[in-house]
PQR file with spaces between the fields and no chain letter, atoms N, CA, C, O and H, PARSE charges and radii, in Angstrom:
ATOM       1  N    UNK     1       0.792   -8.601  -21.554 -0.4000 1.5000
ATOM       2  CA   UNK     1       1.813   -8.709  -20.515 -0.0000 2.0000
ATOM       3  C    UNK     1       2.940   -9.576  -21.033  0.5500 1.7000
ATOM       4  O    UNK     1       2.711  -10.698  -21.483 -0.5500 1.4000
ATOM       5  N    UNK     2       4.137   -9.070  -20.974 -0.4000 1.5000
ATOM       6  CA   UNK     2       5.292   -9.831  -21.418 -0.0000 2.0000
ATOM       7  C    UNK     2       5.725  -10.774  -20.295  0.5500 1.7000
ATOM       8  O    UNK     2       5.680  -10.411  -19.120 -0.5500 1.4000
ATOM       9  H    UNK     2       4.323   -8.158  -20.608  0.4000 1.0000
ATOM      10  N    UNK     3       6.140  -11.971  -20.660 -0.4000 1.5000
ATOM      11  CA   UNK     3       6.600  -12.882  -19.612 -0.0000 2.0000
ATOM      12  C    UNK     3       7.880  -12.367  -18.969  0.5500 1.7000
ATOM      13  O    UNK     3       8.684  -11.695  -19.614 -0.5500 1.4000
ATOM      14  H    UNK     3       6.177  -12.267  -21.614  0.4000 1.0000
ATOM      15  N    UNK     4       8.060  -12.687  -17.701 -0.4000 1.5000
ATOM      16  CA   UNK     4       9.271  -12.294  -16.989 -0.0000 2.0000
ATOM      17  C    UNK     4      10.410  -13.208  -17.428  0.5500 1.7000
ATOM      18  O    UNK     4      10.220  -14.111  -18.243 -0.5500 1.4000
ATOM      19  H    UNK     4       7.407  -13.234  -17.177  0.4000 1.0000
ATOM      20  N    UNK     5      11.580  -12.961  -16.884 -0.4000 1.5000
ATOM      21  CA   UNK     5      12.737  -13.789  -17.209 -0.0000 2.0000
ATOM      22  C    UNK     5      12.419  -15.241  -16.903  0.5500 1.7000
ATOM      23  O    UNK     5      11.970  -15.571  -15.805 -0.5500 1.4000
ATOM      24  H    UNK     5      11.734  -12.227  -16.222  0.4000 1.0000
ATOM      25  N    UNK     6      12.654  -16.105  -17.878 -0.4000 1.5000
ATOM      26  CA   UNK     6      12.391  -17.526  -17.693 -0.0000 2.0000
ATOM      27  C    UNK     6      10.946  -17.910  -17.931  0.5500 1.7000
ATOM      28  O    UNK     6      10.594  -19.079  -17.775 -0.5500 1.4000
ATOM      29  H    UNK     6      13.018  -15.837  -18.770  0.4000 1.0000
ATOM      30  N    UNK     7      10.091  -16.960  -18.305 -0.4000 1.5000
ATOM      31  CA   UNK     7       8.680  -17.254  -18.541 -0.0000 2.0000
ATOM      32  C    UNK     7       8.449  -17.744  -19.961  0.5500 1.7000
ATOM      33  O    UNK     7       9.344  -17.690  -20.804 -0.5500 1.4000
ATOM      34  H    UNK     7      10.376  -16.010  -18.431  0.4000 1.0000
ATOM      35  N    UNK     8       7.247  -18.217  -20.213 -0.4000 1.5000
ATOM      36  CA   UNK     8       6.908  -18.675  -21.557 -0.0000 2.0000
ATOM      37  C    UNK     8       5.439  -18.433  -21.829  0.5500 1.7000
ATOM      38  O    UNK     8       4.632  -18.297  -20.910 -0.5500 1.4000
ATOM      39  H    UNK     8       6.520  -18.260  -19.528  0.4000 1.0000
ATOM      40  N    UNK     9       5.105  -18.382  -23.114 -0.4000 1.5000
ATOM      41  CA   UNK     9       3.723  -18.199  -23.549 -0.0000 2.0000
ATOM      42  C    UNK     9       3.229  -19.508  -24.145  0.5500 1.7000
ATOM      43  O    UNK     9       3.955  -20.205  -24.853 -0.5500 1.4000
ATOM      44  H    UNK     9       5.761  -18.493  -23.861  0.4000 1.0000
ATOM      45  N    UNK    10       1.962  -19.826  -23.837 -0.4000 1.5000
ATOM      46  CA   UNK    10       1.337  -21.003  -24.432 -0.0000 2.0000
ATOM      47  C    UNK    10      -0.001  -20.580  -25.009  0.5500 1.7000
ATOM      48  O    UNK    10      -0.757  -19.839  -24.381 -0.5500 1.4000
ATOM      49  H    UNK    10       1.372  -19.260  -23.262  0.4000 1.0000
ATOM      50  N    UNK    11      -0.288  -21.064  -26.223 -0.4000 1.5000
ATOM      51  CA   UNK    11      -1.542  -20.736  -26.881 -0.0000 2.0000
ATOM      52  C    UNK    11      -2.417  -21.979  -26.940  0.5500 1.7000
ATOM      53  O    UNK    11      -1.934  -23.081  -27.202 -0.5500 1.4000
ATOM      54  H    UNK    11       0.326  -21.667  -26.733  0.4000 1.0000
ATOM      55  N    UNK    12      -3.700  -21.791  -26.694 -0.4000 1.5000
ATOM      56  CA   UNK    12      -4.665  -22.890  -26.719 -0.0000 2.0000
ATOM      57  C    UNK    12      -5.822  -22.506  -27.624  0.5500 1.7000
ATOM      58  O    UNK    12      -6.297  -21.371  -27.582 -0.5500 1.4000
ATOM      59  H    UNK    12      -4.092  -20.896  -26.481  0.4000 1.0000
ATOM      60  N    UNK    13      -6.274  -23.437  -28.433 -0.4000 1.5000
ATOM      61  CA   UNK    13      -7.440  -23.226  -29.288 -0.0000 2.0000
ATOM      62  C    UNK    13      -8.606  -23.974  -28.644  0.5500 1.7000
ATOM      63  O    UNK    13      -8.560  -25.195  -28.492 -0.5500 1.4000
ATOM      64  H    UNK    13      -5.888  -24.358  -28.467  0.4000 1.0000
ATOM      65  N    UNK    14      -9.667  -23.224  -28.260 -0.4000 1.5000
ATOM      66  CA   UNK    14     -10.836  -23.869  -27.676 -0.0000 2.0000
ATOM      67  C    UNK    14     -11.692  -24.485  -28.777  0.5500 1.7000
ATOM      68  O    UNK    14     -11.521  -24.188  -29.960 -0.5500 1.4000
ATOM      69  H    UNK    14      -9.704  -22.232  -28.383  0.4000 1.0000
ATOM      70  N    UNK    15     -12.618  -25.349  -28.362 -0.4000 1.5000
ATOM      71  CA   UNK    15     -13.490  -26.014  -29.335 -0.0000 2.0000
ATOM      72  C    UNK    15     -14.391  -25.029  -30.077  0.5500 1.7000
ATOM      73  O    UNK    15     -14.815  -25.299  -31.201 -0.5500 1.4000
ATOM      74  H    UNK    15     -12.757  -25.590  -27.401  0.4000 1.0000
ATOM      75  N    UNK    16     -14.688  -23.871  -29.444 -0.4000 1.5000
ATOM      76  CA   UNK    16     -15.522  -22.873  -30.115 -0.0000 2.0000
ATOM      77  C    UNK    16     -14.698  -21.931  -30.997  0.5500 1.7000
ATOM      78  O    UNK    16     -15.238  -20.979  -31.561 -0.5500 1.4000
ATOM      79  H    UNK    16     -14.344  -23.651  -28.531  0.4000 1.0000
ATOM      80  N    UNK    17     -13.415  -22.187  -31.115 -0.4000 1.5000
ATOM      81  CA   UNK    17     -12.562  -21.392  -31.990 -0.0000 2.0000
ATOM      82  C    UNK    17     -11.834  -20.257  -31.299  0.5500 1.7000
ATOM      83  O    UNK    17     -10.998  -19.598  -31.917 -0.5500 1.4000
ATOM      84  H    UNK    17     -12.976  -22.960  -30.656  0.4000 1.0000
ATOM      85  N    UNK    18     -12.135  -20.008  -30.012 -0.4000 1.5000
ATOM      86  CA   UNK    18     -11.476  -18.918  -29.289 -0.0000 2.0000
ATOM      87  C    UNK    18     -10.024  -19.293  -29.014  0.5500 1.7000
ATOM      88  O    UNK    18      -9.712  -20.434  -28.674 -0.5500 1.4000
ATOM      89  H    UNK    18     -12.814  -20.543  -29.509  0.4000 1.0000
ATOM      90  N    UNK    19      -9.166  -18.328  -29.165 -0.4000 1.5000
ATOM      91  CA   UNK    19      -7.741  -18.543  -28.916 -0.0000 2.0000
ATOM      92  C    UNK    19      -7.392  -17.990  -27.538  0.5500 1.7000
ATOM      93  O    UNK    19      -7.618  -16.814  -27.254 -0.5500 1.4000
ATOM      94  H    UNK    19      -9.419  -17.401  -29.441  0.4000 1.0000
ATOM      95  N    UNK    20      -6.850  -18.838  -26.702 -0.4000 1.5000
ATOM      96  CA   UNK    20      -6.455  -18.424  -25.354 -0.0000 2.0000
ATOM      97  C    UNK    20      -4.938  -18.401  -25.272  0.5500 1.7000
ATOM      98  O    UNK    20      -4.250  -19.177  -25.935 -0.5500 1.4000
ATOM      99  H    UNK    20      -6.667  -19.793  -26.933  0.4000 1.0000
ATOM     100  N    UNK    21      -4.437  -17.501  -24.450 -0.4000 1.5000
ATOM     101  CA   UNK    21      -2.995  -17.410  -24.240 -0.0000 2.0000
ATOM     102  C    UNK    21      -2.733  -17.460  -22.743  0.5500 1.7000
ATOM     103  O    UNK    21      -3.353  -16.733  -21.967 -0.5500 1.4000
ATOM     104  H    UNK    21      -4.996  -16.871  -23.911  0.4000 1.0000
ATOM     105  N    UNK    22      -1.817  -18.317  -22.354 -0.4000 1.5000
ATOM     106  CA   UNK    22      -1.438  -18.410  -20.943 -0.0000 2.0000
ATOM     107  C    UNK    22       0.036  -18.046  -20.828  0.5500 1.7000
ATOM     108  O    UNK    22       0.888  -18.596  -21.526 -0.5500 1.4000
ATOM     109  H    UNK    22      -1.314  -18.907  -22.985  0.4000 1.0000
ATOM     110  N    UNK    23       0.310  -17.114  -19.940 -0.4000 1.5000
ATOM     111  CA   UNK    23       1.693  -16.693  -19.716 -0.0000 2.0000
ATOM     112  C    UNK    23       2.125  -17.281  -18.384  0.5500 1.7000
ATOM     113  O    UNK    23       1.499  -17.037  -17.352 -0.5500 1.4000
ATOM     114  H    UNK    23      -0.383  -16.667  -19.374  0.4000 1.0000
ATOM     115  N    UNK    24       3.186  -18.046  -18.413 -0.4000 1.5000
ATOM     116  CA   UNK    24       3.708  -18.600  -17.164 -0.0000 2.0000
ATOM     117  C    UNK    24       4.965  -17.826  -16.786  0.5500 1.7000
ATOM     118  O    UNK    24       5.749  -17.423  -17.645 -0.5500 1.4000
ATOM     119  H    UNK    24       3.695  -18.244  -19.251  0.4000 1.0000
ATOM     120  N    UNK    25       5.136  -17.633  -15.519 -0.4000 1.5000
ATOM     121  CA   UNK    25       6.280  -16.890  -14.989 -0.0000 2.0000
ATOM     122  C    UNK    25       7.291  -17.901  -14.486  0.5500 1.7000
ATOM     123  O    UNK    25       6.951  -18.811  -13.730 -0.5500 1.4000
ATOM     124  H    UNK    25       4.499  -17.960  -14.821  0.4000 1.0000
ATOM     125  N    UNK    26       8.515  -17.741  -14.904 -0.4000 1.5000
ATOM     126  CA   UNK    26       9.551  -18.697  -14.520 -0.0000 2.0000
ATOM     127  C    UNK    26      10.074  -18.501  -13.112  0.5500 1.7000
ATOM     128  O    UNK    26      10.633  -19.429  -12.527 -0.5500 1.4000
ATOM     129  H    UNK    26       8.791  -17.002  -15.518  0.4000 1.0000
ATOM     130  N    UNK    27       9.900  -17.300  -12.551 -0.4000 1.5000
ATOM     131  CA   UNK    27      10.468  -17.016  -11.234 -0.0000 2.0000
ATOM     132  C    UNK    27       9.388  -16.440  -10.312  0.5500 1.7000
ATOM     133  O    UNK    27       9.309  -15.221  -10.160 -0.5500 1.4000
ATOM     134  H    UNK    27       9.446  -16.546  -13.027  0.4000 1.0000
ATOM     135  N    UNK    28       8.556  -17.284   -9.695 -0.4000 1.5000
ATOM     136  CA   UNK    28       7.477  -16.769   -8.845 -0.0000 2.0000
ATOM     137  C    UNK    28       7.980  -16.021   -7.621  0.5500 1.7000
ATOM     138  O    UNK    28       7.253  -15.206   -7.053 -0.5500 1.4000
ATOM     139  H    UNK    28       8.621  -18.275   -9.819  0.4000 1.0000
ATOM     140  N    UNK    29       9.226  -16.289   -7.203 -0.4000 1.5000
ATOM     141  CA   UNK    29       9.740  -15.581   -6.029 -0.0000 2.0000
ATOM     142  C    UNK    29       9.868  -14.087   -6.307  0.5500 1.7000
ATOM     143  O    UNK    29       9.801  -13.287   -5.373 -0.5500 1.4000
ATOM     144  H    UNK    29       9.817  -16.951   -7.665  0.4000 1.0000
ATOM     145  N    UNK    30      10.051  -13.689   -7.570 -0.4000 1.5000
ATOM     146  CA   UNK    30      10.091  -12.267   -7.900 -0.0000 2.0000
ATOM     147  C    UNK    30       8.731  -11.621   -7.673  0.5500 1.7000
ATOM     148  O    UNK    30       8.644  -10.499   -7.174 -0.5500 1.4000
ATOM     149  H    UNK    30      10.106  -14.339   -8.328  0.4000 1.0000
ATOM     150  N    UNK    31       7.667  -12.339   -8.043 -0.4000 1.5000
ATOM     151  CA   UNK    31       6.319  -11.807   -7.821 -0.0000 2.0000
ATOM     152  C    UNK    31       6.054  -11.644   -6.335  0.5500 1.7000
ATOM     153  O    UNK    31       5.472  -10.648   -5.906 -0.5500 1.4000
ATOM     154  H    UNK    31       7.738  -13.250   -8.449  0.4000 1.0000
ATOM     155  N    UNK    32       6.484  -12.629   -5.550 -0.4000 1.5000
ATOM     156  CA   UNK    32       6.292  -12.563   -4.097 -0.0000 2.0000
ATOM     157  C    UNK    32       7.053  -11.372   -3.527  0.5500 1.7000
ATOM     158  O    UNK    32       6.529  -10.646   -2.682 -0.5500 1.4000
ATOM     159  H    UNK    32       6.957  -13.438   -5.899  0.4000 1.0000
ATOM     160  N    UNK    33       8.290  -11.169   -3.986 -0.4000 1.5000
ATOM     161  CA   UNK    33       9.097  -10.048   -3.498 -0.0000 2.0000
ATOM     162  C    UNK    33       8.438   -8.724   -3.842  0.5500 1.7000
ATOM     163  O    UNK    33       8.384   -7.818   -3.010 -0.5500 1.4000
ATOM     164  H    UNK    33       8.716  -11.759   -4.672  0.4000 1.0000
ATOM     165  N    UNK    34       7.933   -8.609   -5.076 -0.4000 1.5000
ATOM     166  CA   UNK    34       7.271   -7.368   -5.474 -0.0000 2.0000
ATOM     167  C    UNK    34       6.019   -7.132   -4.639  0.5500 1.7000
ATOM     168  O    UNK    34       5.745   -6.000   -4.241 -0.5500 1.4000
ATOM     169  H    UNK    34       7.977   -9.345   -5.751  0.4000 1.0000
ATOM     170  N    UNK    35       5.255   -8.191   -4.370 -0.4000 1.5000
ATOM     171  CA   UNK    35       4.043   -8.055   -3.563 -0.0000 2.0000
ATOM     172  C    UNK    35       4.390   -7.563   -2.166  0.5500 1.7000
ATOM     173  O    UNK    35       3.724   -6.674   -1.636 -0.5500 1.4000
ATOM     174  H    UNK    35       5.478   -9.111   -4.693  0.4000 1.0000
ATOM     175  N    UNK    36       5.424   -8.134   -1.570 -0.4000 1.5000
ATOM     176  CA   UNK    36       5.835   -7.733   -0.222 -0.0000 2.0000
ATOM     177  C    UNK    36       6.309   -6.286   -0.226  0.5500 1.7000
ATOM     178  O    UNK    36       5.996   -5.528    0.692 -0.5500 1.4000
ATOM     179  H    UNK    36       5.965   -8.857   -2.000  0.4000 1.0000
ATOM     180  N    UNK    37       7.068   -5.895   -1.263 -0.4000 1.5000
ATOM     181  CA   UNK    37       7.547   -4.512   -1.329 -0.0000 2.0000
ATOM     182  C    UNK    37       6.381   -3.543   -1.463  0.5500 1.7000
ATOM     183  O    UNK    37       6.358   -2.508   -0.796 -0.5500 1.4000
ATOM     184  H    UNK    37       7.322   -6.511   -2.009  0.4000 1.0000
ATOM     185  N    UNK    38       5.409   -3.864   -2.319 -0.4000 1.5000
ATOM     186  CA   UNK    38       4.250   -2.983   -2.485 -0.0000 2.0000
ATOM     187  C    UNK    38       3.442   -2.912   -1.197  0.5500 1.7000
ATOM     188  O    UNK    38       2.992   -1.837   -0.801 -0.5500 1.4000
ATOM     189  H    UNK    38       5.428   -4.704   -2.861  0.4000 1.0000
ATOM     190  N    UNK    39       3.256   -4.065   -0.538 -0.4000 1.5000
ATOM     191  CA   UNK    39       2.494   -4.086    0.713 -0.0000 2.0000
ATOM     192  C    UNK    39       3.192   -3.240    1.773  0.5500 1.7000
ATOM     193  O    UNK    39       2.549   -2.460    2.474 -0.5500 1.4000
ATOM     194  H    UNK    39       3.621   -4.939   -0.860  0.4000 1.0000
ATOM     195  N    UNK    40       4.517   -3.398    1.887 -0.4000 1.5000
ATOM     196  CA   UNK    40       5.271   -2.627    2.874 -0.0000 2.0000
ATOM     197  C    UNK    40       5.172   -1.140    2.574  0.5500 1.7000
ATOM     198  O    UNK    40       5.056   -0.321    3.486 -0.5500 1.4000
ATOM     199  H    UNK    40       5.040   -4.032    1.317  0.4000 1.0000
ATOM     200  N    UNK    41       5.217   -0.793    1.287 -0.4000 1.5000
ATOM     201  CA   UNK    41       5.121    0.608    0.885 -0.0000 2.0000
ATOM     202  C    UNK    41       3.795    1.208    1.353  0.5500 1.7000
ATOM     203  O    UNK    41       3.765    2.313    1.895 -0.5500 1.4000
ATOM     204  H    UNK    41       5.311   -1.458    0.547  0.4000 1.0000
ATOM     205  N    UNK    42       2.687    0.467    1.140 -0.4000 1.5000
ATOM     206  CA   UNK    42       1.375    0.968    1.570 -0.0000 2.0000
ATOM     207  C    UNK    42       1.264    1.023    3.087  0.5500 1.7000
ATOM     208  O    UNK    42       0.675    1.959    3.628 -0.5500 1.4000
ATOM     209  H    UNK    42       2.711   -0.431    0.700  0.4000 1.0000
ATOM     210  N    UNK    43       1.819    0.038    3.777 -0.4000 1.5000
ATOM     211  CA   UNK    43       1.788    0.041    5.245 -0.0000 2.0000
ATOM     212  C    UNK    43       2.561    1.247    5.779  0.5500 1.7000
ATOM     213  O    UNK    43       2.130    1.896    6.732 -0.5500 1.4000
ATOM     214  H    UNK    43       2.297   -0.722    3.338  0.4000 1.0000
ATOM     215  N    UNK    44       3.709    1.544    5.156 -0.4000 1.5000
ATOM     216  CA   UNK    44       4.503    2.701    5.585 -0.0000 2.0000
ATOM     217  C    UNK    44       3.731    4.000    5.355  0.5500 1.7000
ATOM     218  O    UNK    44       3.752    4.894    6.202 -0.5500 1.4000
ATOM     219  H    UNK    44       4.060    1.018    4.381  0.4000 1.0000
ATOM     220  N    UNK    45       3.052    4.106    4.215 -0.4000 1.5000
ATOM     221  CA   UNK    45       2.254    5.314    3.944 -0.0000 2.0000
ATOM     222  C    UNK    45       1.164    5.500    4.987  0.5500 1.7000
ATOM     223  O    UNK    45       0.958    6.605    5.489 -0.5500 1.4000
ATOM     224  H    UNK    45       3.035    3.380    3.528  0.4000 1.0000
ATOM     225  N    UNK    46       0.463    4.409    5.313 -0.4000 1.5000
ATOM     226  CA   UNK    46      -0.624    4.490    6.293 -0.0000 2.0000
ATOM     227  C    UNK    46      -0.070    4.865    7.664  0.5500 1.7000
ATOM     228  O    UNK    46      -0.666    5.673    8.377 -0.5500 1.4000
ATOM     229  H    UNK    46       0.631    3.512    4.905  0.4000 1.0000
ATOM     230  N    UNK    47       1.073    4.279    8.037 -0.4000 1.5000
ATOM     231  CA   UNK    47       1.675    4.576    9.333 -0.0000 2.0000
ATOM     232  C    UNK    47       2.084    6.048    9.423  0.5500 1.7000
ATOM     233  O    UNK    47       1.868    6.693   10.449 -0.5500 1.4000
ATOM     234  H    UNK    47       1.557    3.622    7.458  0.4000 1.0000
ATOM     235  N    UNK    48       2.668    6.569    8.361 -0.4000 1.5000
ATOM     236  CA   UNK    48       3.070    7.987    8.358 -0.0000 2.0000
ATOM     237  C    UNK    48       1.837    8.886    8.455  0.5500 1.7000
ATOM     238  O    UNK    48       1.832    9.866    9.199 -0.5500 1.4000
ATOM     239  H    UNK    48       2.843    6.045    7.528  0.4000 1.0000
ATOM     240  N    UNK    49       0.793    8.544    7.698 -0.4000 1.5000
ATOM     241  CA   UNK    49      -0.445    9.335    7.748 -0.0000 2.0000
ATOM     242  C    UNK    49      -1.031    9.330    9.155  0.5500 1.7000
ATOM     243  O    UNK    49      -1.439   10.373    9.665 -0.5500 1.4000
ATOM     244  H    UNK    49       0.796    7.748    7.093  0.4000 1.0000
ATOM     245  N    UNK    50      -1.072    8.141    9.788 -0.4000 1.5000
ATOM     246  CA   UNK    50      -1.618    8.050   11.149 -0.0000 2.0000
ATOM     247  C    UNK    50      -0.769    8.837   12.140  0.5500 1.7000
ATOM     248  O    UNK    50      -1.308    9.463   13.053 -0.5500 1.4000
ATOM     249  H    UNK    50      -0.741    7.294    9.373  0.4000 1.0000
ATOM     250  N    UNK    51       0.558    8.813   11.972 -0.4000 1.5000
ATOM     251  CA   UNK    51       1.440    9.549   12.868 -0.0000 2.0000
ATOM     252  C    UNK    51       1.188   11.056   12.747  0.5500 1.7000
ATOM     253  O    UNK    51       1.106   11.756   13.756 -0.5500 1.4000
ATOM     254  H    UNK    51       0.996    8.304   11.230  0.4000 1.0000
ATOM     255  N    UNK    52       1.067   11.546   11.526 -0.4000 1.5000
ATOM     256  CA   UNK    52       0.796   12.976   11.322 -0.0000 2.0000
ATOM     257  C    UNK    52      -0.555   13.353   11.922  0.5500 1.7000
ATOM     258  O    UNK    52      -0.687   14.400   12.555 -0.5500 1.4000
ATOM     259  H    UNK    52       1.134   10.977   10.707  0.4000 1.0000
ATOM     260  N    UNK    53      -1.560   12.495   11.721 -0.4000 1.5000
ATOM     261  CA   UNK    53      -2.885   12.770   12.280 -0.0000 2.0000
ATOM     262  C    UNK    53      -2.835   12.802   13.804  0.5500 1.7000
ATOM     263  O    UNK    53      -3.461   13.657   14.430 -0.5500 1.4000
ATOM     264  H    UNK    53      -1.453   11.645   11.207  0.4000 1.0000
ATOM     265  N    UNK    54      -2.083   11.862   14.408 -0.4000 1.5000
ATOM     266  CA   UNK    54      -1.959   11.831   15.865 -0.0000 2.0000
ATOM     267  C    UNK    54      -1.249   13.085   16.389  0.5500 1.7000
ATOM     268  O    UNK    54      -1.631   13.631   17.424 -0.5500 1.4000
ATOM     269  H    UNK    54      -1.574   11.168   13.899  0.4000 1.0000
ATOM     270  N    UNK    55      -0.212   13.539   15.670 -0.4000 1.5000
ATOM     271  CA   UNK    55       0.485   14.762   16.087 -0.0000 2.0000
ATOM     272  C    UNK    55      -0.455   15.960   16.039  0.5500 1.7000
ATOM     273  O    UNK    55      -0.441   16.803   16.936 -0.5500 1.4000
ATOM     274  H    UNK    55       0.099   13.095   14.830  0.4000 1.0000
ATOM     275  N    UNK    56      -1.271   16.033   14.992 -0.4000 1.5000
ATOM     276  CA   UNK    56      -2.237   17.129   14.893 -0.0000 2.0000
ATOM     277  C    UNK    56      -3.210   17.082   16.066  0.5500 1.7000
ATOM     278  O    UNK    56      -3.583   18.119   16.614 -0.5500 1.4000
ATOM     279  H    UNK    56      -1.282   15.348   14.263  0.4000 1.0000
ATOM     280  N    UNK    57      -3.616   15.879   16.445 -0.4000 1.5000
ATOM     281  CA   UNK    57      -4.536   15.720   17.570 -0.0000 2.0000
ATOM     282  C    UNK    57      -3.872   16.166   18.868  0.5500 1.7000
ATOM     283  O    UNK    57      -4.498   16.847   19.681 -0.5500 1.4000
ATOM     284  H    UNK    57      -3.312   15.036   15.999  0.4000 1.0000
ATOM     285  N    UNK    58      -2.613   15.790   19.068 -0.4000 1.5000
ATOM     286  CA   UNK    58      -1.891   16.177   20.280 -0.0000 2.0000
ATOM     287  C    UNK    58      -1.757   17.700   20.359  0.5500 1.7000
ATOM     288  O    UNK    58      -1.957   18.290   21.420 -0.5500 1.4000
ATOM     289  H    UNK    58      -2.104   15.237   18.408  0.4000 1.0000
ATOM     290  N    UNK    59      -1.419   18.331   19.235 -0.4000 1.5000
ATOM     291  CA   UNK    59      -1.295   19.789   19.226 -0.0000 2.0000
ATOM     292  C    UNK    59      -2.637   20.461   19.502  0.5500 1.7000
ATOM     293  O    UNK    59      -2.693   21.495   20.167 -0.5500 1.4000
ATOM     294  H    UNK    59      -1.257   17.852   18.372  0.4000 1.0000
ATOM     295  N    UNK    60      -3.706   19.877   18.994 -0.4000 1.5000
ATOM     296  CA   UNK    60      -5.036   20.453   19.240 -0.0000 2.0000
ATOM     297  C    UNK    60      -5.397   20.357   20.718  0.5500 1.7000
ATOM     298  O    UNK    60      -5.937   21.303   21.290 -0.5500 1.4000
ATOM     299  H    UNK    60      -3.660   19.036   18.454  0.4000 1.0000
ATOM     300  N    UNK    61      -5.099   19.212   21.338 -0.4000 1.5000
ATOM     301  CA   UNK    61      -5.380   19.048   22.773 -0.0000 2.0000
ATOM     302  C    UNK    61      -4.536   20.039   23.585  0.5500 1.7000
ATOM     303  O    UNK    61      -5.035   20.655   24.526 -0.5500 1.4000
ATOM     304  H    UNK    61      -4.660   18.443   20.873  0.4000 1.0000
ATOM     305  N    UNK    62      -3.271   20.188   23.223 -0.4000 1.5000
ATOM     306  CA   UNK    62      -2.409   21.133   23.940 -0.0000 2.0000
ATOM     307  C    UNK    62      -2.928   22.559   23.791  0.5500 1.7000
ATOM     308  O    UNK    62      -2.913   23.329   24.753 -0.5500 1.4000
ATOM     309  H    UNK    62      -2.865   19.687   22.459  0.4000 1.0000
ATOM     310  N    UNK    63      -3.379   22.909   22.618 -0.4000 1.5000
ATOM     311  CA   UNK    63      -3.926   24.242   22.371 -0.0000 2.0000
ATOM     312  C    UNK    63      -5.199   24.461   23.193  0.5500 1.7000
ATOM     313  O    UNK    63      -5.386   25.517   23.797 -0.5500 1.4000
ATOM     314  H    UNK    63      -3.392   22.285   21.837  0.4000 1.0000
ATOM     315  N    UNK    64      -6.074   23.444   23.205 -0.4000 1.5000
ATOM     316  CA   UNK    64      -7.308   23.549   23.989 -0.0000 2.0000
ATOM     317  C    UNK    64      -7.005   23.668   25.478  0.5500 1.7000
ATOM     318  O    UNK    64      -7.643   24.445   26.189 -0.5500 1.4000
ATOM     319  H    UNK    64      -5.922   22.586   22.714  0.4000 1.0000
ATOM     320  N    UNK    65      -6.024   22.891   25.947 -0.4000 1.5000
ATOM     321  CA   UNK    65      -5.657   22.935   27.363 -0.0000 2.0000
ATOM     322  C    UNK    65      -5.090   24.315   27.722  0.5500 1.7000
ATOM     323  O    UNK    65      -5.405   24.868   28.775 -0.5500 1.4000
ATOM     324  H    UNK    65      -5.506   22.260   25.370  0.4000 1.0000
ATOM     325  N    UNK    66      -4.260   24.857   26.844 -0.4000 1.5000
ATOM     326  CA   UNK    66      -3.707   26.201   27.086 -0.0000 2.0000
ATOM     327  C    UNK    66      -4.826   27.243   27.153  0.5500 1.7000
ATOM     328  O    UNK    66      -4.836   28.111   28.026 -0.5500 1.4000
ATOM     329  H    UNK    66      -4.004   24.408   25.988  0.4000 1.0000
ATOM     330  N    UNK    67      -5.748   27.139   26.229 -0.4000 1.5000
ATOM     331  CA   UNK    67      -6.880   28.088   26.227 -0.0000 2.0000
ATOM     332  C    UNK    67      -7.704   27.945   27.499  0.5500 1.7000
ATOM     333  O    UNK    67      -8.125   28.948   28.075 -0.5500 1.4000
ATOM     334  H    UNK    67      -5.740   26.433   25.520  0.4000 1.0000
ATOM     335  N    UNK    68      -7.940   26.719   27.945 -0.4000 1.5000
ATOM     336  CA   UNK    68      -8.719   26.470   29.154 -0.0000 2.0000
ATOM     337  C    UNK    68      -8.004   27.050   30.371  0.5500 1.7000
ATOM     338  O    UNK    68      -8.628   27.700   31.210 -0.5500 1.4000
ATOM     339  H    UNK    68      -7.598   25.904   27.477  0.4000 1.0000
ATOM     340  N    UNK    69      -6.690   26.815   30.465 -0.4000 1.5000
ATOM     341  CA   UNK    69      -5.938   27.315   31.612 -0.0000 2.0000
ATOM     342  C    UNK    69      -5.905   28.843   31.636  0.5500 1.7000
ATOM     343  O    UNK    69      -5.957   29.447   32.707 -0.5500 1.4000
ATOM     344  H    UNK    69      -6.183   26.287   29.783  0.4000 1.0000
ATOM     345  N    UNK    70      -5.820   29.461   30.477 -0.4000 1.5000
ATOM     346  CA   UNK    70      -5.848   30.931   30.427 -0.0000 2.0000
ATOM     347  C    UNK    70      -7.196   31.464   30.901  0.5500 1.7000
ATOM     348  O    UNK    70      -7.267   32.524   31.523 -0.5500 1.4000
ATOM     349  H    UNK    70      -5.778   28.971   29.607  0.4000 1.0000
ATOM     350  N    UNK    71      -8.259   30.729   30.605 -0.4000 1.5000
ATOM     351  CA   UNK    71      -9.598   31.149   31.011 -0.0000 2.0000
ATOM     352  C    UNK    71      -9.808   30.956   32.508  0.5500 1.7000
ATOM     353  O    UNK    71     -10.408   31.802   33.171 -0.5500 1.4000
ATOM     354  H    UNK    71      -8.201   29.868   30.100  0.4000 1.0000
ATOM     355  N    UNK    72      -9.306   29.828   33.041 -0.4000 1.5000
ATOM     356  CA   UNK    72      -9.564   29.474   34.443 -0.0000 2.0000
ATOM     357  C    UNK    72      -8.623   30.216   35.391  0.5500 1.7000
ATOM     358  O    UNK    72      -9.048   30.754   36.414 -0.5500 1.4000
ATOM     359  H    UNK    72      -8.818   29.141   32.502  0.4000 1.0000
ATOM     360  N    UNK    73      -7.351   30.234   35.036 -0.4000 1.5000
ATOM     361  CA   UNK    73      -6.370   30.825   35.946 -0.0000 2.0000
ATOM     362  C    UNK    73      -6.184   32.310   35.638  0.5500 1.7000
ATOM     363  O    UNK    73      -6.015   32.694   34.480 -0.5500 1.4000
ATOM     364  H    UNK    73      -7.006   29.797   34.206  0.4000 1.0000
ATOM     365  N    UNK    74      -6.216   33.124   36.660 -0.4000 1.5000
ATOM     366  CA   UNK    74      -5.940   34.549   36.419 -0.0000 2.0000
ATOM     367  C    UNK    74      -4.450   34.751   36.142  0.5500 1.7000
ATOM     368  O    UNK    74      -3.602   33.997   36.618 -0.5500 1.4000
ATOM     369  H    UNK    74      -6.353   32.812   37.600  0.4000 1.0000
ATOM     370  N    UNK    75      -4.167   35.760   35.382 -0.4000 1.5000
ATOM     371  CA   UNK    75      -2.754   36.030   35.055 -0.0000 2.0000
ATOM     372  C    UNK    75      -2.075   36.769   36.179  0.5500 1.7000
ATOM     373  O    UNK    75      -0.888   37.081   36.084 -0.5500 1.4000
ATOM     374  H    UNK    75      -4.856   36.373   34.995  0.4000 1.0000
């Protein structure tokens, strides 16, 4: 992962010889903004899906009601 604008890389050598790298981000508000945008995007997708599902349910109820009325009421 490349550091963002203003970020830096730091390398650490552990006592067992393992090399660790820590990437710090200089602008955490960008990460917060991206998180909010992604969250909003998923919330919008779920809301649209639920709306379409509800419309399908309403049409099904209307269709069932029409069929019932045709059966009960003579023409």
